[in-house]
C-alpha positions as CSV (number, residue, x, y, z in Angstrom):
1,X,42.9,-0.8,-9.8
2,X,40.4,1.9,-10.1
3,X,37.8,0.7,-13.1
4,X,37.5,3.4,-16.1
5,X,34.4,5.4,-15.3
6,X,32.9,3.7,-18.7
7,X,32.8,0.9,-17.0
8,X,30.7,1.9,-14.2
9,X,27.3,1.9,-13.5
10,X,25.2,4.6,-12.9
11,X,23.9,4.5,-9.2
12,X,19.6,5.5,-8.6
13,X,19.0,5.9,-5.0
14,X,15.5,4.7,-4.5
15,X,13.1,2.2,-6.2
16,X,10.0,3.9,-6.4
17,X,8.1,5.1,-9.5
18,X,10.2,7.6,-10.2
19,X,13.3,5.5,-9.6
20,X,12.3,3.0,-11.4
21,X,11.7,4.9,-14.3
22,X,14.9,6.6,-14.3
23,X,16.6,2.6,-14.0
24,X,14.5,1.7,-17.1
25,X,15.3,4.7,-19.5
26,X,19.1,4.8,-18.1
27,X,19.0,1.1,-19.7
28,X,17.2,2.0,-22.6
29,X,20.0,4.7,-23.3
30,X,22.5,1.7,-22.9
31,X,23.6,2.8,-19.5
32,X,24.3,-0.1,-16.7
33,X,22.3,0.6,-14.0
34,X,22.4,-0.2,-10.2
35,X,19.1,0.6,-8.4
36,X,19.6,1.0,-4.6
37,X,16.8,0.5,-2.1
38,X,17.1,1.4,1.4
39,X,13.9,-1.1,2.1
40,X,14.3,-5.1,3.0
41,X,11.7,-5.1,0.6
42,X,10.5,-3.2,-2.4
43,X,7.0,-2.2,-1.9
44,X,4.7,0.2,-1.8
45,X,1.9,1.1,0.9
46,X,-1.5,1.2,-0.5
47,X,-2.8,3.9,-2.3
48,X,-4.5,5.7,-5.3
49,X,-2.2,7.2,-8.2
50,X,-3.6,9.1,-11.0
51,X,-1.0,9.2,-14.3
52,X,-2.1,11.8,-17.1
53,X,-1.1,11.6,-20.5
54,X,2.0,13.1,-20.0
55,X,3.3,10.4,-17.9
56,X,1.3,7.4,-19.8
57,X,3.0,8.4,-22.9
58,X,6.4,8.0,-21.7
59,X,5.7,4.4,-20.2
60,X,4.1,3.4,-23.3
61,X,7.3,4.5,-24.6
62,X,9.5,1.8,-22.5
63,X,7.1,-0.9,-23.8
64,X,4.9,-0.8,-20.9
65,X,1.5,-0.5,-22.8
66,X,-0.1,-4.0,-22.0
67,X,0.7,-4.0,-18.5
68,X,-0.8,-0.4,-18.2
69,X,-3.6,-1.3,-19.2
70,X,-3.7,-4.4,-17.5
71,X,-3.3,-2.7,-14.0
72,X,-4.8,0.5,-14.4
73,X,-8.7,1.9,-15.0
74,X,-9.2,4.4,-17.6
75,X,-11.8,7.2,-16.1
76,X,-14.4,8.6,-18.1
77,X,-14.5,12.2,-16.4
78,X,-13.2,14.1,-14.0
79,X,-16.2,15.7,-11.9
80,X,-15.6,18.9,-9.6
81,X,-18.1,19.7,-7.3
82,X,-18.9,21.7,-4.3
83,X,-18.2,20.1,-0.6
84,X,-21.3,21.8,0.9
85,X,-24.4,21.4,-1.4
86,X,-22.5,18.6,-4.0
87,X,-23.3,21.1,-6.8
88,X,-21.3,19.6,-10.1
89,X,-19.6,22.8,-10.9
90,X,-17.8,21.1,-14.0
91,X,-17.5,17.6,-15.8
92,X,-14.5,17.3,-17.6
93,X,-14.5,14.8,-20.2
94,X,-11.8,12.2,-20.2
95,X,-12.5,10.1,-23.7
96,X,-10.7,11.6,-26.2
97,X,-7.6,12.1,-24.3
98,X,-5.9,9.4,-26.4
99,X,-6.1,11.1,-29.4
100,X,-5.3,14.7,-28.1
101,X,-2.7,14.0,-26.1
102,X,-1.1,10.7,-27.0
103,X,-2.2,8.4,-24.1
104,X,-5.2,8.2,-21.5
105,X,-5.9,9.2,-18.5
106,X,-5.2,6.2,-15.9
107,X,-5.8,5.4,-12.5
108,X,-3.4,2.9,-10.5
109,X,-3.1,1.2,-7.2
110,X,0.4,2.7,-6.3
111,X,1.2,-1.0,-5.6
112,X,0.4,-2.2,-9.0
113,X,2.3,0.4,-11.0
114,X,5.4,0.3,-8.9
115,X,5.4,-3.6,-9.1
116,X,4.8,-3.6,-13.3
117,X,7.8,-1.3,-13.1
118,X,9.7,-3.6,-11.3
119,X,9.0,-6.4,-13.3
120,X,10.2,-4.5,-16.0
121,X,13.6,-4.1,-14.1
122,X,13.9,-7.0,-12.9
123,X,13.7,-8.8,-16.6
124,X,16.3,-5.8,-18.1
125,X,19.7,-7.8,-18.0
126,X,21.0,-3.6,-17.8
127,X,19.8,-3.3,-14.0
128,X,21.3,-4.5,-10.9
129,X,19.0,-4.4,-8.3
130,X,19.9,-4.5,-4.3
131,X,17.5,-3.7,-1.2
132,X,18.9,-2.8,2.1
133,X,21.1,-0.4,0.9
134,X,20.8,2.7,1.9
135,X,23.0,5.6,0.0
136,X,25.5,7.3,2.4
137,X,28.0,9.9,2.0
138,X,30.3,10.3,-1.0
139,X,32.9,12.0,-3.0
140,X,33.4,12.8,-6.6
141,X,36.8,12.3,-8.5
142,X,37.8,11.8,-12.1
143,X,34.4,12.0,-13.5
144,X,33.7,8.8,-10.6
145,X,31.5,9.3,-7.6
146,X,32.6,7.3,-4.6
147,X,29.6,6.3,-2.3
148,X,29.5,4.3,0.8
149,X,26.7,2.4,1.3
150,X,24.8,0.8,4.8
151,X,22.8,-2.4,4.6
152,X,22.5,-5.3,6.5
153,X,26.1,-6.7,6.4
154,X,27.5,-3.0,7.5
155,X,29.1,0.0,5.3
156,X,30.2,-0.9,1.9
157,X,32.3,1.5,-0.7
158,X,31.3,1.5,-4.0
159,X,32.5,3.3,-7.4
160,X,30.1,4.8,-9.9
161,X,30.1,6.4,-13.3
162,X,27.3,9.1,-11.6
163,X,24.5,8.9,-9.0
164,X,20.7,9.7,-9.2
165,X,19.1,10.7,-5.8
166,X,15.3,9.7,-6.3
167,X,15.3,8.6,-2.6
168,X,12.0,10.8,-2.0
169,X,11.2,14.4,-0.2
170,X,13.6,13.1,2.6
171,X,16.2,12.4,0.2
172,X,19.4,11.6,2.0
173,X,21.4,12.3,-1.7
174,X,19.9,15.7,-1.2
175,X,21.1,16.3,2.0
176,X,24.5,15.1,1.5
177,X,25.0,17.1,-1.6
178,X,23.3,20.3,-0.2
179,X,24.5,20.2,3.2
180,X,22.4,23.1,4.2
181,X,20.0,23.2,7.3
182,X,17.9,25.6,5.6
183,X,17.2,23.0,3.3
184,X,15.6,20.4,5.8
185,X,12.0,19.3,4.9
186,X,9.1,21.0,6.3
187,X,6.1,20.6,6.9
188,X,3.4,22.3,4.2
189,X,0.5,23.0,6.9
190,X,-1.8,20.4,4.7
191,X,-2.5,17.1,6.6
192,X,-3.8,14.3,4.3
193,X,-5.8,11.2,5.1
194,X,-6.2,7.8,3.3
195,X,-8.6,5.3,2.5
196,X,-9.3,2.0,0.1
197,X,-12.9,1.4,0.6
198,X,-14.8,-1.7,-0.8
199,X,-17.0,-0.4,-3.5
200,X,-19.9,-1.7,-1.8
201,X,-20.0,0.8,1.1
202,X,-19.4,3.6,-1.3
203,X,-22.6,5.7,-2.0
204,X,-23.8,4.3,-5.1
205,X,-24.3,7.6,-6.7
206,X,-20.6,7.7,-6.4
207,X,-19.2,4.2,-7.9
208,X,-18.9,5.8,-11.5
209,X,-15.6,5.1,-13.5
210,X,-15.1,9.1,-12.6
211,X,-12.2,11.1,-10.7
212,X,-14.4,13.1,-8.1
213,X,-13.0,16.3,-6.4
214,X,-14.8,18.1,-3.5
215,X,-14.1,21.5,-2.8
216,X,-14.7,23.0,0.5
217,X,-12.9,25.9,3.1
218,X,-9.8,24.6,3.9
219,X,-9.8,21.0,2.5
220,X,-11.0,18.7,-0.4
221,X,-12.0,15.0,-1.0
222,X,-10.6,13.3,-4.2
223,X,-11.6,9.9,-4.5
224,X,-11.7,6.9,-7.7
225,X,-12.3,3.6,-8.5
226,X,-9.2,1.5,-8.4
227,X,-8.8,-2.7,-9.6
228,X,-11.7,-2.6,-12.0
229,X,-14.1,-0.6,-9.7
230,X,-13.8,-3.4,-6.9
231,X,-12.0,-0.5,-4.6
232,X,-12.3,3.1,-4.1
233,X,-9.4,5.0,-3.3
234,X,-10.4,8.3,-1.2
235,X,-7.9,11.0,0.3
236,X,-9.0,13.9,2.4
237,X,-6.8,17.0,2.4
238,X,-7.1,19.4,5.7
239,X,-5.4,22.4,5.7
240,X,-4.3,23.4,9.3
241,X,-1.5,26.1,8.7
242,X,0.5,24.4,11.4
243,X,4.3,25.2,11.2
244,X,4.8,21.5,12.3
245,X,2.4,18.4,11.8
246,X,-0.5,18.5,14.8
247,X,0.2,15.8,17.1
248,X,-3.0,13.6,16.8
249,X,-3.5,9.4,16.4
250,X,-2.4,7.4,13.2
251,X,-5.9,6.7,12.4
252,X,-9.1,8.8,12.3
253,X,-12.7,7.2,12.1
254,X,-15.0,8.8,10.1
255,X,-17.0,10.7,12.2
256,X,-13.6,12.5,13.6
257,X,-12.3,13.1,10.1
258,X,-15.9,14.8,9.0
259,X,-15.3,17.3,12.2
260,X,-11.4,18.1,11.4
261,X,-12.4,19.0,8.1
262,X,-15.4,20.8,8.9
263,X,-17.7,18.8,6.7
264,X,-20.1,17.8,9.0
265,X,-22.8,20.4,7.3
266,X,-21.9,18.9,3.5
267,X,-23.3,17.5,1.3
268,X,-24.8,13.8,2.5
269,X,-23.2,11.9,-0.4
270,X,-20.0,12.7,0.4
271,X,-20.9,12.6,4.8
272,X,-21.3,9.2,3.7
273,X,-18.5,8.2,2.1
274,X,-16.4,9.9,4.7
275,X,-18.1,8.0,7.6
276,X,-17.7,4.9,5.7
277,X,-14.2,4.2,6.7
278,X,-13.5,3.9,10.2
279,X,-9.7,4.0,10.0
280,X,-8.6,6.8,7.4
281,X,-4.4,6.6,7.4
282,X,-2.8,9.7,8.5
283,X,-0.4,11.2,6.2
284,X,1.3,14.7,6.5
285,X,2.3,16.6,3.1
286,X,6.2,17.6,3.7
287,X,7.9,20.1,1.2
288,X,11.5,21.4,0.7
289,X,12.4,24.2,-0.8
290,X,12.8,25.3,-4.5
291,X,16.5,24.9,-6.1
292,X,17.8,26.3,-8.7
293,X,20.1,23.7,-9.3
294,X,19.8,19.7,-8.6
295,X,23.0,18.9,-10.2
296,X,26.6,18.8,-8.4
297,X,29.3,17.2,-11.0
298,X,27.9,13.4,-11.6
299,X,25.6,13.7,-8.8
300,X,21.9,14.5,-9.2
301,X,18.1,14.4,-8.1
302,X,15.2,13.0,-9.5
303,X,11.4,13.5,-8.9
304,X,10.3,14.3,-4.9
305,X,13.9,14.7,-4.1
306,X,14.5,17.7,-6.6
307,X,10.7,19.2,-6.3
308,X,8.1,17.8,-4.0
309,X,4.8,18.2,-5.3
310,X,1.4,19.1,-3.3
311,X,-1.1,17.0,-5.0
312,X,-3.5,19.4,-5.8
313,X,-2.8,18.9,-10.1
314,X,-1.9,15.0,-9.3
315,X,1.1,15.5,-10.7
316,X,3.6,13.9,-8.6
317,X,4.5,11.1,-9.7
318,X,3.8,12.1,-13.4
319,X,6.7,14.8,-13.2
320,X,9.4,11.9,-12.0
321,X,8.5,10.0,-14.7
322,X,9.3,13.2,-16.7
323,X,12.6,13.7,-14.8
324,X,13.4,10.0,-15.6
325,X,12.4,10.0,-19.7
326,X,14.8,13.2,-19.9
327,X,17.7,11.6,-18.0
328,X,17.7,8.8,-20.6
329,X,17.8,11.1,-23.4
330,X,20.6,13.2,-21.5
331,X,22.6,10.0,-21.8
332,X,21.4,8.5,-25.2
333,X,23.4,11.3,-26.7
334,X,26.4,9.5,-25.5
335,X,27.7,12.6,-23.1
336,X,29.6,11.5,-19.9
337,X,27.4,11.6,-16.9
338,X,28.6,15.0,-15.9
339,X,27.6,16.4,-19.1
340,X,24.1,14.3,-19.4
341,X,23.2,15.2,-15.9
342,X,23.5,19.3,-16.5
343,X,21.7,18.5,-20.0
344,X,18.9,16.9,-17.9
345,X,18.7,19.5,-15.5
346,X,18.6,22.1,-18.4
347,X,15.9,20.4,-20.0
348,X,13.8,20.1,-16.7
349,X,14.0,22.4,-14.0
350,X,12.2,24.9,-15.7
351,X,8.8,22.6,-16.4
352,X,9.1,21.1,-12.9
353,X,9.4,24.5,-11.0
354,X,6.4,25.7,-13.0
355,X,4.4,22.8,-12.0
356,X,5.7,23.0,-8.7
357,X,4.5,26.5,-8.2
358,X,1.3,25.6,-9.8
359,X,0.2,22.7,-7.7
360,X,0.7,24.9,-4.3
361,X,-1.4,28.2,-6.0
362,X,-3.8,25.7,-7.2
363,X,-4.2,24.3,-3.6
364,X,-4.9,27.8,-2.6
365,X,-8.2,27.9,-5.1
366,X,-9.3,24.4,-3.8
367,X,-9.5,25.3,-0.2
368,X,-10.4,28.8,-1.5
369,X,-13.4,30.5,1.0
370,X,-15.9,33.3,0.1
371,X,-15.6,35.2,-1.9
372,X,-12.8,33.6,-4.0
373,X,-14.5,30.2,-3.5
374,X,-17.7,32.0,-5.4
375,X,-15.6,33.5,-8.2
376,X,-13.7,30.1,-8.5
377,X,-16.9,28.2,-9.1
378,X,-18.6,30.9,-11.3
379,X,-15.5,30.6,-13.8
380,X,-15.6,27.0,-13.9
381,X,-19.0,26.8,-15.1
382,X,-18.2,29.2,-17.5
383,X,-15.6,27.4,-19.0
384,X,-17.1,23.9,-18.9
385,X,-15.7,20.6,-18.7
386,X,-13.9,21.2,-22.4
387,X,-13.0,24.6,-21.4
388,X,-11.4,23.1,-17.8
389,X,-9.7,20.6,-20.4
390,X,-7.7,23.1,-22.0
391,X,-7.0,24.8,-19.2
392,X,-4.7,22.3,-18.3
393,X,-3.5,21.0,-21.4
394,X,-0.4,22.6,-21.0
395,X,0.5,19.4,-18.5
396,X,-0.8,16.7,-21.2
397,X,0.6,17.7,-24.0
């Protein structure tokens, strides 16, 4: 006999940052949650993550402040530099962020943030976590969702009150929800290269508790310390303008990456930083078309599955966390899943799309050539650090 929809769990597909936060937010709203992860083990590859105050406030409101403070590092400033000569164009102070925005800027090793969210989910009696469980096709009927799961033991059918696709830019939930080949993931023409460096290998002048952003022609570099300053996370994004990711090795040494980014003549400290690593990991940046709607009945999307972000505003994880809060708030009002999902989308789609568009636009400024680069540098210097912070306050408030 079929169970009433009110007795069924909301399924969240994907146990990344967004999926875990969504599970915690839904459980806080009184919903039973089944968190499904297709991988055999919930783990994250090594990379850094910036969590701005707009996301930090939400995680704090979930009771995670002490865990966040233990795992994160609070930077003193964001320093924007010109790659060719190292000139500091702007130094954005972050010391007053908590008073201004309700939470500090925090830097995390992505695995550390995911682990603290996972521990909180495991400790929550309202959340059941299953690994090796990939969501396949699904149907909707009578305010319920009927899912086909695929795992080590073979296919399995599951009834749910609703389904949240938090399964990333290559979301299978989105694929089954929209069923449109024009909605397929596409290469954005930007290739990212990632590295984690022991702090002692980084030039001494670049070891401060700061986020450093170096702007070049067709490329940029971001680096910042993690785990108490023991390691430095570094990211080099190279714009190649290709339709498909160029065929290349999975890793590059520092000398090859300097050539690929056209940074061979850049400032000496930046050359030293890139040359310090002999194994930069390749990471193509993928996108999907912007959607007018993320929701169909009792099925919706969240995070990169709904609105994949380019990294130029460092808001990908933050926007997924904002989604999660809005989702929990919609269910806290007591509405059934179809109405709650519709309310969640209304609360989020305009802002998320605005940030998605702004991230793409910021990439054009970050990678600008002369004369746009000269105008950009002049405006940054004229605004100063506090002016630059105010310019992005709409993100953090």
